C-alpha positions in Angstrom: 106.3 99.4 60.2 106.8 102.8 58.6 105.7 106.1 60.1 102.9 108.1 58.7 104.0 110.4 55.9 101.7 113.3 56.9 100.2 113.9 60.3 97.4 116.4 60.8 97.7 119.0 63.4 94.8 119.2 65.9 94.7 122.5 67.7 91.8 122.2 70.1 89.1 120.2 71.8 86.3 120.9 69.3 88.5 119.8 66.4 89.5 116.7 68.2 85.9 115.6 68.7 85.0 116.3 65.1 87.9 114.3 63.8 87.1 111.4 66.2 83.5 111.4 65.2 84.4 111.2 61.5 87.0 108.4 62.1 84.5 106.5 64.2 82.1 106.4 61.3 84.8 104.8 59.1 86.1 102.4 61.8 82.6 101.1 62.5 82.0 99.9 59.0 84.2 96.8 59.1 84.6 96.4 62.9 82.5 93.2 63.0 84.5 91.7 60.1 87.8 92.6 61.7 86.6 90.9 64.9 85.3 87.8 63.2 88.5 87.2 61.1 90.9 88.7 63.7 92.1 91.0 61.0 94.7 93.2 62.7 93.9 96.9 62.0 97.2 98.1 60.6 95.5 100.3 57.9 93.1 101.8 60.3 95.8 102.6 62.8 97.7 104.5 60.1 94.7 106.6 59.4 94.2 107.0 63.2 97.8 108.2 63.6 97.7 110.5 60.6 94.5 112.1 62.0 96.6 113.7 64.8 94.5 112.3 67.6 97.4 110.4 69.1 99.0 113.7 70.0 96.0 115.6 71.5 97.2 115.2 75.1 100.6 116.7 74.3 100.8 120.0 76.2 100.4 123.2 74.2 103.8 124.4 75.2 105.3 121.4 73.4 103.2 121.9 70.2 100.2 119.7 71.1 96.5 120.5 71.5 96.6 120.0 75.2 93.0 119.0 75.2 91.0 118.5 78.4 90.6 115.1 79.9 86.9 115.5 79.3 87.7 115.6 75.6 90.3 112.9 75.7 87.8 110.5 77.3 85.1 111.4 74.8 87.5 110.7 71.9 88.4 107.3 73.3 84.7 106.5 73.9 83.8 107.4 70.3 86.5 105.2 68.9 85.6 102.3 71.3 82.0 102.6 70.3 83.0 102.1 66.7 85.5 99.3 67.5 86.2 98.0 71.0 89.7 97.0 70.0 90.7 100.2 68.3 89.5 102.1 71.4 91.8 100.0 73.6 95.0 100.3 71.5 96.0 103.9 72.4 95.2 103.6 76.1 98.8 102.8 77.1 100.1 105.4 74.6 98.3 108.1 76.5 99.3 106.5 79.9 102.9 106.7 78.9 102.6 110.3 77.8 101.2 111.1 81.3 104.2 109.4 83.0 106.4 111.5 80.7 104.5 114.7 81.6 104.8 114.2 85.4 108.3 112.5 85.6 110.2 113.2 82.4 113.0 115.7 82.1 112.7 118.7 79.8 114.9 117.1 77.2 112.8 113.9 77.3 109.6 115.8 77.0 110.7 117.8 74.0 112.1 114.8 72.1 109.4 112.2 72.9 106.5 114.6 72.5 107.9 115.6 69.1 108.0 111.9 68.0 104.3 111.6 69.0 103.3 114.7 67.1 105.2 113.3 64.1 103.0 110.2 64.1 104.8 107.7 66.4 102.7 105.3 68.5 103.7 104.1 71.9 102.7 100.6 73.0 103.4 99.0 76.3 105.2 96.2 78.0 104.1 96.4 81.6 102.4 93.3 83.0 104.2 90.0 83.8 103.1 86.5 84.5 104.3 84.5 87.5 105.0 87.4 89.9 103.7 87.3 93.5 101.2 90.1 92.8 100.0 91.9 89.7 102.1 95.0 90.7 105.4 93.1 91.1 108.0 93.2 88.2 111.1 91.2 87.6 112.2 92.4 84.1 115.6 93.8 84.8 117.5 97.0 83.9 121.2 96.7 84.3 123.9 99.3 83.6 126.0 98.9 80.4 128.4 101.8 79.8 126.4 104.9 79.1 123.1 103.0 78.8 121.3 99.9 80.0 120.4 96.3 79.1 116.9 94.9 79.6 116.1 91.2 80.1 112.7 89.8 80.8 109.3 88.8 79.3 106.0 90.7 79.3 102.5 89.7 78.4 99.2 91.5 77.7 101.3 94.1 75.9 98.5 95.9 74.2 99.6 98.0 71.2 103.2 96.8 71.2 102.8 95.0 67.8 101.7 98.3 66.3 104.1 100.7 68.0 107.3 102.5 67.1 108.3 102.6 70.8 107.4 100.2 73.6 107.4 101.8 77.1 108.5 99.0 79.3 108.4 98.7 83.1 111.8 97.5 84.4 113.5 97.1 87.8 116.9 98.7 88.1 119.8 97.4 90.2 118.5 99.2 93.3 115.1 97.5 93.0 113.4 100.7 91.8 110.9 100.6 88.8 111.7 102.7 85.8 109.9 103.1 82.5 112.1 102.5 79.4 110.9 103.9 76.1 112.4 101.1 73.9 112.5 101.5 70.1 110.5 98.8 68.5 113.4 97.8 66.2 115.9 97.4 69.1 118.1 94.3 68.7 117.0 91.5 71.0 113.4 92.7 71.3 110.7 90.3 70.0 107.0 91.0 69.9 104.9 87.8 69.7 101.4 87.9 68.4 100.1 85.3 70.8 97.0 87.2 72.1 94.0 84.7 72.0 91.4 86.5 74.1 87.8 85.9 73.0 87.1 89.6 73.2 89.0 92.6 71.9 90.5 90.2 69.5 92.5 92.7 67.4 94.3 94.7 70.1 97.5 92.7 69.5 97.8 92.2 73.3 100.5 89.6 73.0 103.9 89.0 74.6 107.2 91.0 74.4 110.6 89.3 75.0 113.7 91.3 75.9 117.0 89.5 75.4 119.9 91.8 76.4 118.1 94.7 74.7 120.1 97.9 74.8 118.3 101.2 75.8 119.9 104.6 76.0 119.9 106.3 79.4 118.0 109.3 77.9 115.1 106.9 77.1 114.6 105.8 80.7 112.2 107.8 82.9 111.4 107.4 86.6 108.3 105.3 87.0 107.9 104.1 90.6 108.1 107.7 91.9 104.9 108.5 90.1 103.1 106.5 92.8 105.2 107.6 95.7 103.7 111.1 95.6 100.3 112.4 94.5 100.2 112.4 90.7 97.5 112.0 88.1 99.0 109.0 86.4 96.6 106.5 88.1 93.3 108.4 87.4 94.5 109.2 83.9 94.9 105.5 83.1 91.6 104.7 84.7 89.5 107.3 82.9 90.7 105.9 79.6 89.5 102.4 80.7 86.1 103.9 81.8 85.9 105.6 78.4 86.5 102.3 76.6 83.7 100.6 78.5 81.4 103.5 78.0 82.0 103.4 74.3 81.4 99.6 74.2 78.1 100.1 76.2 76.9 102.7 73.8 77.6 100.5 70.8 75.7 97.5 72.3 72.8 99.9 73.2 72.6 101.3 69.7 72.7 97.9 68.2 70.0 96.7 70.5 67.8 99.6 69.5 68.4 99.0 65.8 67.7 95.3 66.2 64.4 95.7 67.9 63.3 98.5 65.6 64.2 96.6 62.4 64.2 92.9 63.1 61.2 92.4 65.4 58.4 94.3 63.6 56.5 92.0 61.3 53.6 94.4 61.5 55.5 97.4 60.1 53.8 97.2 56.7 50.4 97.5 58.4 51.3 101.0 59.5 52.2 100.2 63.1 54.6 102.9 64.2 55.9 101.4 67.4 59.0 99.2 67.6 57.2 97.1 70.2 54.5 97.2 72.8 56.1 94.4 74.9 56.4 96.0 78.4 59.4 93.9 79.3 61.4 95.1 76.3 60.4 98.7 76.9 61.4 98.3 80.5 64.8 96.9 79.5 65.5 99.9 77.3 64.4 102.3 80.1 66.8 100.5 82.4 69.7 100.6 80.0 69.1 104.2 78.9 69.2 105.5 82.5 72.4 103.7 83.4 74.1 104.5 80.1 73.3 108.2 80.5 74.6 108.1 84.1 77.8 106.4 82.9 78.4 109.1 80.3 77.7 111.9 82.8 80.0 110.4 85.4 82.7 110.0 82.7 82.5 113.7 81.8 82.4 114.7 85.5 85.5 112.6 86.2 87.3 114.3 83.3 86.6 117.7 85.0 88.0 116.5 88.3 91.1 115.2 86.5 91.6 118.5 84.8 91.5 120.3 88.1 94.1 117.8 89.6 96.4 118.3 86.7 96.2 122.1 87.0 96.8 121.9 90.8 98.3 118.7 91.9 98.2 117.8 95.6 96.9 115.0 97.8 93.4 116.4 97.9 92.9 117.1 94.2 94.4 113.8 93.1 92.2 111.8 95.6 89.1 113.6 94.4 90.0 112.9 90.8 90.8 109.2 91.6 87.4 108.8 93.3 85.5 110.5 90.6 87.2 108.3 88.0 86.5 105.2 90.1 82.8 106.1 90.2 82.8 106.3 86.4 84.8 103.1 86.1 82.5 101.2 88.3 79.3 102.2 86.5 80.9 101.9 83.0 81.9 98.3 83.9 78.4 97.4 84.8 76.6 99.1 81.9 78.9 97.7 79.3 78.3 94.1 80.5 74.5 94.8 81.0 74.1 96.3 77.5 75.9 93.4 75.9 73.8 90.9 77.8 70.6 92.7 77.1 71.4 92.7 73.4 71.6 88.9 73.7 68.3 88.7 75.5 66.5 90.9 72.9 68.0 89.4 69.8 67.7 85.8 71.0 69.5 83.2 68.9 70.2 85.7 66.2 72.7 87.4 68.4 74.9 84.3 68.4 75.2 84.2 64.6 78.7 84.9 63.6 77.7 86.9 60.6 75.8 89.4 62.7 78.6 90.1 65.0 76.3 91.2 67.8 78.1 89.1 70.4 81.3 91.1 70.1 80.1 93.9 72.4 79.6 91.5 75.3 82.9 89.7 74.6 84.8 93.0 74.3 83.2 94.3 77.6 83.8 91.0 79.4 87.5 90.9 78.5 88.2 94.6 79.1 86.4 94.9 82.4 88.7 92.2 83.8 91.6 94.7 83.6 91.3 95.4 87.3 88.6 94.3 89.8 85.7 96.8 89.9 84.8 95.6 93.4 87.8 97.5 94.8 86.5 100.7 93.2 83.4 100.5 95.4 85.7 99.9 98.4 87.8 103.0 97.6 84.7 105.1 97.0 83.0 104.0 100.2 86.2 104.5 102.3 86.6 108.0 100.9 83.1 109.2 101.7 82.6 107.3 104.9 86.0 107.4 106.5 87.6 110.4 104.8 90.4 108.1 103.6 92.2 108.8 100.4 92.6 106.0 97.9 96.0 104.4 97.4 98.5 105.8 94.9 98.6 103.3 92.1 97.7 102.8 88.5 94.5 101.0 89.2 92.6 103.7 91.0 
């Protein structure tokens, strides 16, 4: 895969939102077709990269826009509303950039941020099958001269198939997790397009195999230590997930409105100006509207808390940000599933027709909301307010 020839420079929050809104309009056009045919969005991602949006979280001192997390979340929500898969693909890219920000050396930041601003995309190879818990890793990093060798297999590697670098969680010879930013074309690295999820069908979340893959020492960044002290890595990861679900929810809601207004009005020619007078349908939209607006408000609020935690990072600010994000994550999970389900209820059998593509919102939400159990968000939030106990330091809260 070649890099984009020209990458736009985004200089601030307002510009980022304008660009994202314009792109979302374009991406929405064929999103149902891409989902139906599992047409991988290589052309769309090139446009996405050239837009400059993949570099908006790069700090200003390194040439990026350094946008707020409020803006970053809104950008992801806009793209996810247009296409639930395209909204997911950059999630781990921004996650890796946050690990780089909090744990990278000055040299690593300058070099890797410059690559991103030049149009490179970072994928991920984090999760593994067969480990005792979801947090355990066995993919190994062993010393080889001035560099290292990586051996192991990853799955659910969203974005790897589209990336120029694949940040990979590895365990060194001391049992400590590191994050290796492995070039996509490294010898012995194989990306397998074996993703078969019934939702988010074009994320390319397949497998990555490392067979004695060499990685330079300067491309390895401490990873485990990001969770051994208060950092914003966890809540940054989670706010992006909340944004994806919120965008999917908005898409399902808008499609439900459009369906009821245009497909269920046989009396429209008689001058009737109401979409429906059915009280149950009206109540359904009232219920969805309130929860969707609440999710969008909590998403914005969580971005503000995260901005404060990045500006002044300590146990208190990180805990407050994590809880605010957990609240947004919990409600975005519920509204994305509810909006997709309600669309089925209102559209009836027509929602199941492949050519309409209305089912993709529920499928996308159902797959994405399984990323980490929302029930633990409620536990963390309750424990925080009831018992004054800070949430654990991890990527899932």
